[in-house]
C-alpha positions in Angstrom: -21.7 -5.6 23.1 -19.3 -2.7 22.7 -17.0 -4.2 25.4 -16.7 -7.4 23.3 -16.2 -5.5 20.1 -13.1 -3.8 21.7 -11.4 -7.2 21.4 -11.8 -7.3 17.6 -8.4 -5.6 16.8 -6.6 -8.2 18.9 -8.6 -11.0 17.5 -7.8 -9.8 13.9 -4.0 -9.6 14.5 -3.9 -13.0 16.3 -6.1 -14.8 13.7 -3.8 -13.6 10.9 -0.6 -14.4 12.8 -1.6 -17.9 14.0 -3.1 -18.9 10.6 0.5 -19.0 9.4 1.8 -21.9 11.6 -1.4 -23.8 10.9 -1.0 -23.4 7.1 2.6 -24.7 7.4 1.4 -28.2 8.3 -1.5 -28.2 5.8 -1.4 -29.2 2.1 -1.5 -26.3 -0.3 -5.2 -26.5 -1.2 -6.2 -26.6 2.5 -3.8 -23.8 3.4 -5.4 -21.7 0.6 -8.9 -22.3 1.9 -7.9 -21.6 5.5 -6.2 -18.4 4.4 -9.2 -17.2 2.5 -11.5 -18.0 5.4 -9.3 -16.2 8.0 -9.1 -13.1 5.8 -12.9 -13.1 5.3 -13.4 -13.4 9.1 -11.1 -10.4 9.6 -13.0 -8.4 7.0 -16.2 -9.1 9.0 -14.6 -8.2 12.4 -13.2 -5.0 10.9 -16.5 -4.0 9.4 -18.4 -4.6 12.7 -15.7 -2.6 14.5 -15.9 0.3 12.0 -19.7 0.4 12.3 -19.6 0.6 16.1 -17.0 3.4 16.0 -19.0 5.4 13.5 -22.0 5.1 15.9 -20.1 6.0 19.1 -17.7 8.4 17.4 -15.1 7.6 20.1 -11.8 5.8 19.9 -10.7 3.4 22.5 -7.5 1.9 23.9 -7.3 -1.8 24.7 -4.6 -2.9 27.2 -3.1 -6.3 26.3 -3.4 -8.6 29.3 -5.1 -5.7 31.1 -1.7 -4.5 32.4 -0.9 -0.8 32.2 2.3 0.7 30.9 5.2 0.1 31.2 4.5 -3.7 31.7 1.6 -3.9 29.3 1.1 -3.2 25.6 -1.8 -1.2 24.1 -3.9 -1.4 21.0 -5.8 1.8 19.9 -8.7 1.8 17.5 -10.6 4.7 15.9 -12.5 5.3 12.7 -9.3 5.7 10.7 -7.6 2.5 12.1 -10.7 0.4 11.6 -11.4 1.7 8.1 -7.8 1.1 7.1 -7.8 -2.4 8.5 -11.1 -3.2 6.6 -9.7 -1.9 3.4 -6.3 -3.7 3.7 -8.1 -7.0 4.4 -10.4 -6.6 1.4 -7.5 -5.8 -1.0 -5.4 -8.6 0.5 -8.2 -11.2 -0.1 -8.8 -10.0 -3.7 -5.1 -9.9 -4.4 -4.6 -13.5 -3.2 -7.6 -14.8 -5.0 -6.7 -13.0 -8.2 -3.3 -14.7 -8.4 -4.4 -18.3 -7.6 -4.6 -19.3 -11.2 -0.9 -18.3 -11.7 0.4 -19.6 -8.5 0.7 -23.1 -9.9 2.9 -21.9 -12.7 5.0 -19.5 -10.6 5.6 -21.4 -7.3 6.6 -25.0 -6.7 3.5 -27.0 -5.6 5.2 -28.2 -2.5 5.7 -24.6 -1.3 2.1 -23.4 -1.7 1.4 -23.7 2.0 4.5 -21.7 2.7 3.2 -19.0 0.5 0.0 -18.7 2.6 2.2 -18.7 5.8 3.8 -15.5 4.4 0.5 -14.0 3.5 -0.8 -14.5 7.0 2.3 -13.0 8.6 2.1 -10.1 6.2 -1.6 -9.3 7.0 -0.9 -9.6 10.8 2.0 -7.2 10.5 -0.1 -4.7 8.6 -3.0 -4.9 11.1 -0.5 -4.5 14.0 1.0 -1.4 12.3 -2.5 0.0 12.0 -3.7 -0.7 15.5 -0.7 -0.6 17.9 -0.2 2.2 20.3 3.3 1.2 21.2 6.3 2.4 19.2 8.6 -0.5 19.8 5.8 -3.0 19.0 5.4 -1.2 15.7 9.1 -1.7 15.0 8.8 -5.4 15.7 6.0 -5.8 13.2 7.9 -3.6 10.7 10.6 -6.4 10.8 7.9 -9.1 10.4 6.6 -7.2 7.5 10.0 -7.0 5.9 10.7 -10.7 6.3 7.3 -11.6 4.9 7.8 -9.3 1.9 11.2 -10.8 1.1 9.7 -14.3 1.2 6.8 -13.2 -1.1 9.3 -11.9 -3.6 11.8 -14.8 -3.6 9.4 -17.7 -3.3 9.2 -17.8 -7.1 12.9 -19.0 -7.0 14.5 -17.7 -10.1 17.5 -15.5 -10.5 15.7 -12.2 -10.9 13.5 -12.7 -7.9 16.3 -13.7 -5.6 18.3 -10.6 -6.8 15.3 -8.4 -6.2 14.7 -9.9 -2.7 18.3 -9.3 -1.7 18.2 -5.7 -3.0 14.9 -5.2 -1.1 16.4 -6.7 2.1 19.4 -4.5 2.0 17.5 -1.3 1.5 14.8 -2.3 3.9 17.3 -3.1 6.6 18.9 0.3 6.2 15.4 1.8 6.7 14.7 -0.4 9.7 18.1 0.5 11.3 17.2 4.2 11.0 13.8 3.7 12.5 15.3 1.7 15.5 17.9 4.4 16.1 15.1 7.0 16.1 13.1 5.0 18.6 16.1 4.6 20.8 16.8 8.3 20.9 13.2 9.1 21.5 13.0 6.6 24.4 16.2 8.0 25.9 14.9 11.6 26.0 11.3 10.7 27.0 11.4 7.4 28.9 8.3 6.1 27.1 7.3 3.8 24.4 3.5 4.2 24.3 2.7 6.8 21.6 0.3 8.9 23.7 2.9 9.2 26.6 5.7 10.0 24.2 3.6 12.8 22.7 3.0 14.4 26.1 6.7 14.2 26.9 7.7 15.7 23.5 5.3 18.6 23.9 6.8 19.3 27.3 10.4 19.1 26.0 9.6 21.4 23.1 7.9 24.0 25.3 10.8 23.9 27.7 13.4 24.1 24.8 15.1 20.9 25.9 16.9 18.4 23.5 16.1 20.2 20.2 18.9 18.5 18.3 18.1 14.9 19.5 14.4 15.5 18.8 15.1 16.7 15.3 17.5 13.8 14.7 14.9 11.2 15.8 12.2 12.8 13.5 14.6 12.7 10.6 15.7 9.1 11.2 12.2 7.7 11.5 10.9 9.7 8.5 13.7 8.8 6.2 13.7 5.2 7.4 10.0 4.8 6.5 10.5 6.7 3.3 13.2 4.2 2.2 10.8 1.3 3.0 8.0 3.0 1.1 10.3 3.4 -2.0 9.9 7.2 -2.0 12.2 8.8 -4.6 15.2 8.7 -4.5 15.1 5.5 -2.4 13.2 3.5 -5.0 15.9 1.5 -6.8 14.8 -1.8 -5.4 11.1 -1.4 -6.4 10.9 -2.2 -10.2 12.5 -5.7 -9.9 10.7 -6.5 -6.7 7.3 -5.7 -8.2 8.1 -6.7 -11.8 9.4 -10.3 -11.3 7.6 -11.6 -8.2 4.4 -13.6 -8.5 1.3 -11.7 -9.5 -0.3 -11.9 -6.1 3.0 -10.8 -4.4 3.2 -7.8 -6.8 -0.3 -6.8 -6.0 0.2 -7.2 -2.2 3.6 -5.4 -2.2 2.5 -2.5 -4.4 -0.9 -2.0 -2.8 -0.5 -2.8 0.9 3.1 -3.0 2.2 4.1 0.6 1.4 0.7 1.8 2.7 1.3 0.1 6.1 4.6 2.1 6.4 3.0 5.3 5.4 0.2 4.8 7.9 2.8 4.3 10.6 4.4 7.6 9.5 1.1 9.3 9.9 0.7 7.8 13.3 4.1 9.1 14.3 3.2 12.6 12.9 0.0 12.8 14.9 0.3 10.5 17.9 4.1 10.5 18.7 5.6 13.9 17.7 2.5 16.1 17.2 1.4 17.6 13.9 2.6 21.1 14.6 5.9 20.1 16.1 6.5 17.8 13.1 5.5 20.5 10.7 7.9 23.0 12.3 10.8 20.6 12.3 11.5 21.2 8.6 11.6 17.4 7.8 8.1 17.8 6.2 9.7 20.2 3.6 12.1 17.5 2.6 9.3 14.9 2.2 7.4 17.5 0.1 10.3 17.9 -2.3 11.0 14.2 -2.6 7.3 13.7 -3.2 7.2 16.2 -6.1 10.4 14.8 -7.6 9.0 11.2 -7.4 5.8 12.2 -9.2 7.9 13.3 -12.2 10.7 10.8 -12.1 8.5 7.8 -11.6 6.3 8.8 -14.6 9.3 9.5 -16.9 10.8 6.1 -16.0 7.4 4.4 -16.7 7.3 6.0 -20.1 10.7 4.6 -21.0 9.8 1.0 -20.1 8.9 -1.6 -22.7 7.8 -4.2 -20.0 4.2 -3.8 -18.8 4.8 -5.0 -15.3 7.9 -2.8 -14.8 5.9 0.1 -16.2 3.2 -0.4 -13.6 6.0 -0.7 -10.9 7.5 2.6 -11.9 4.1 4.1 -11.8 4.0 3.2 -8.1 7.1 5.5 -7.5 5.0 8.3 -8.9 2.0 7.5 -6.9 4.0 7.2 -3.6 5.2 10.7 -4.6 1.6 11.9 -4.6 1.0 10.6 -1.1 4.2 12.3 0.3 3.3 15.5 -1.5 0.0 15.5 0.4 1.8 14.9 3.7 4.4 17.5 2.8 1.7 20.2 2.3 1.5 20.4 6.1 -2.2 20.8 6.3 -5.1 18.7 7.5 -6.7 18.9 4.1 -3.4 17.7 2.5 -3.3 14.8 4.9 -6.9 13.8 4.0 -6.0 13.9 0.3 -2.9 11.7 1.0 -4.9 9.1 2.9 -7.6 9.0 0.3 -4.9 8.5 -2.4 -3.6 5.6 -0.3 -7.0 3.9 -0.7 -7.2 4.8 -4.4 -3.7 3.5 -5.2 -4.2 0.3 -3.2 -7.4 -0.5 -5.1 -6.0 0.5 -8.5 -2.5 -0.9 -8.4 -3.7 -4.5 -7.6 -6.2 -4.2 -10.4 -3.5 -3.3 -12.8 -1.1 -6.0 -11.8 -3.7 -8.7 -11.8 -5.3 -7.6 -15.1 -1.8 -7.3 -16.7 -1.1 -11.0 -16.1 -4.3 -11.9 -18.0 -3.1 -9.9 -20.9 0.4 -11.5 -20.9 -1.1 -15.0 -20.7 -2.8 -14.5 -24.0 0.4 -13.0 -25.6 2.6 -16.1 -25.3 3.6 -15.0 -21.8 5.4 -12.0 -23.2 5.4 -8.8 -21.2 6.7 -6.6 -24.0 4.4 -4.2 -25.7 4.8 -5.6 -29.2 3.3 -9.0 -28.5 0.6 -7.4 -26.2 -1.0 -5.8 -29.2 -4.6 -6.7 -29.4 -4.5 -8.7 -26.1 -7.6 -7.0 -24.8 -9.6 -8.8 -27.5 -8.1 -12.2 -26.5 -8.9 -11.7 -22.8 -11.8 -9.2 -22.7 -12.2 -9.0 -18.9 -8.5 -8.3 -18.4 -8.6 -5.7 -21.1 -11.6 -3.9 -19.5 -10.1 -4.1 -16.0 -6.7 -2.7 -17.2 -8.5 0.1 -19.0 -10.4 1.0 -15.8 -7.2 1.0 -13.8 -5.4 3.1 -16.4 -8.2 5.7 -16.5 -8.2 5.9 -12.7 -4.5 6.5 -12.6 -4.8 9.2 -15.2 -7.6 10.8 -13.2 -10.7 10.4 -15.4 -14.0 11.2 -13.6 -16.1 8.3 -12.1 -12.9 6.6 -10.9 -11.0 7.0 -7.6 -7.9 8.6 -9.2 -9.9 11.6 -10.3 -11.1 12.2 -6.7 -7.5 11.9 -5.4 -6.2 14.6 -7.8 -9.2 16.8 -7.1 -8.5 16.6 -3.4 -4.8 17.4 -3.9 -5.7 20.4 -6.1 -8.3 21.7 -3.5 -5.7 21.3 -0.7 -3.1 23.2 -2.8 -5.5 26.2 -3.4 -5.5 26.9 0.3 -1.7 27.2 0.4 0.5 30.2 -0.3 4.1 29.3 -1.2 3.4 25.7 -2.1 0.3 26.2 -4.2 2.1 26.8 -7.5 4.6 23.9 -7.3 1.8 21.5 -6.4 -0.5 22.5 -9.2 2.3 22.6 -11.8 3.7 19.2 -10.9 0.2 17.8 -10.5 -0.6 18.9 -14.1 2.7 17.6 -15.5 2.4 14.3 -13.8 -1.2 13.8 -15.0 0.0 14.4 -18.6 2.8 11.9 -18.1 0.4 9.4 -16.6 -1.8 9.8 -19.7 1.1 9.2 -22.0 2.2 5.8 -20.7 -1.2 4.4 -19.6 -3.1 5.5 -22.6 -0.3 4.3 -24.8 -0.7 0.9 -23.2 -4.5 0.9 -23.5 -4.3 1.8 -27.2 -1.8 -0.9 -27.7 -3.9 -3.7 -26.1 -7.0 -2.5 -28.1 -5.2 -2.3 -31.4 -6.6 -5.1 -33.7 -3.9 -7.4 -35.3 -4.0 -9.5 -38.4 -3.4 -13.1 -37.4 -1.5 -13.9 -40.6 0.8 -10.9 -40.4 1.5 -10.7 -36.7 1.0 -14.1 -34.9 2.8 -16.2 -37.5 5.6 -13.7 -37.8 6.1 -13.7 -34.1 6.1 -17.4 -34.0 3.2 -18.2 -31.7 -0.4 -19.1 -32.1 -3.3 -16.9 -31.2 -4.7 -17.9 -27.8 -8.3 -17.6 -26.9 -8.2 -17.7 -23.1 -11.2 -19.2 -21.5 -12.6 -16.9 -18.8 -11.7 -18.2 -15.3 -14.7 -17.4 -13.2 -12.8 -16.6 -10.0 -10.2 -14.4 -11.9 -13.0 -12.5 -13.6 -14.9 -12.1 -10.4 -11.8 -10.6 -8.7 -11.3 -8.2 -11.5 -14.9 -7.2 -11.4 -14.7 -6.7 -7.6 -11.7 -4.4 -8.0 -13.5 -2.4 -10.7 -16.5 -2.0 -8.4 -14.2 -0.9 -5.5 -12.6 1.7 -7.7 -15.9 3.1 -8.9 -17.3 3.2 -5.3 -14.3 5.3 -4.3 -14.8 7.5 -7.3 -18.6 7.9 -7.0 -19.2 7.7 -3.2 -16.1 9.7 -2.2 -17.9 12.3 0.1 -18.8 9.9 3.0 -15.4 8.3 2.7 -13.6 11.6 2.9 -15.7 12.6 5.8 -14.8 9.4 7.7 -11.1 10.2 7.0 -11.6 13.7 8.5 -13.3 12.2 11.6 -10.6 9.6 11.9 -7.8 12.3 11.8 -9.7 14.3 14.5 -9.7 11.2 16.7 -6.0 10.7 15.9 -5.2 14.1 17.2 
């Protein structure tokens, strides 16, 4: 049985990839059903794989076509990879289902099947980034991810989304070019593309004192390239428009999953390509630490200044990406565990916020400004509850995933010397700033309004939105997922620790 289960990562990637061409020749409704079925099957495959790996406590390498390197390609699966694939697939399914009701308004009906082509390609690229053990294959799927993301942004076909997609493409291609240059230099000095083989060669080069400058250069190029694609401060200028003006499902997918796929690739490079100690001693990790701390503050300040709820949530992502890079920049195993847990927390919460926000704007004459949003939580109660849960999680209120993230970051900082004070200070300031803009929004949507004074003056009628069962179910699932991460964090954190041990 275990021998057959080893095929599941390959099956998952291929299922997602080939669902795209099939969706391209199907009508929109059939493409939507096929896409949901494929993602559900991948969730099942990932869950079975994770269960087997937890039992065996051993990772494995699967040779594509059963050919060894340099002719063949490899997939590697451990607890961390399987868990991340499972989580990505669950969030992808919920994000797509949560935006179905708006897709008819946001995308031309004739292009609905194309939308699901892009979703399939996006999921296949994310799974490949999670599972691949080959650095060049990772680069290929980075580009597939980029193309899919641009399509998901611009498929809405208005001026703002096209501009946002162009800005995203320009910044993303700069990042991709830097990653490719880094891979080329690394291949030139090691002669390998498989991650495990590169790591052995890098360790030998470092111990012998060979090629220190090219090695530092390749670490810097790949790290900064991935930081650009993640929208880490100060490389975040493309993010607010890309998240703020795309379709609701696209915003949820981009904010929750795309950046996490790149961060996971960076973690693989740190552990499986360069080596944790070598990466830590390179000094690049210090730069990421500073950028992470800066992003936590700048993203939150920018969110406070926004009067558009979706752009506010988008700027919040800049701050949350900063949290993750701060954890990586701590340079400890505990800091990395906190960073990975926050990846899960942010993915579950950010999709919840974007999808619930669209329910609030729909009952506010489509306006995303805070004025018309006053009292919207009473007009769409499920969206109001879901947004409040997401906001409380981002602030770090107990019972929700964000609280565990911040607690883990604080515990990781206590074990540091020089970096303890900056982490705790910035963590405290960022939490206060988070509370300012998220609680301000929650208060706004739960402030009762007088119909005569407000709705007639603003020129629109009060809308009582009928609860869409699927939409409400998706919001409920995201809330449950958030609470599970907050209440059952101990076994999840332990699995992350085991996964990192397998990584190393």
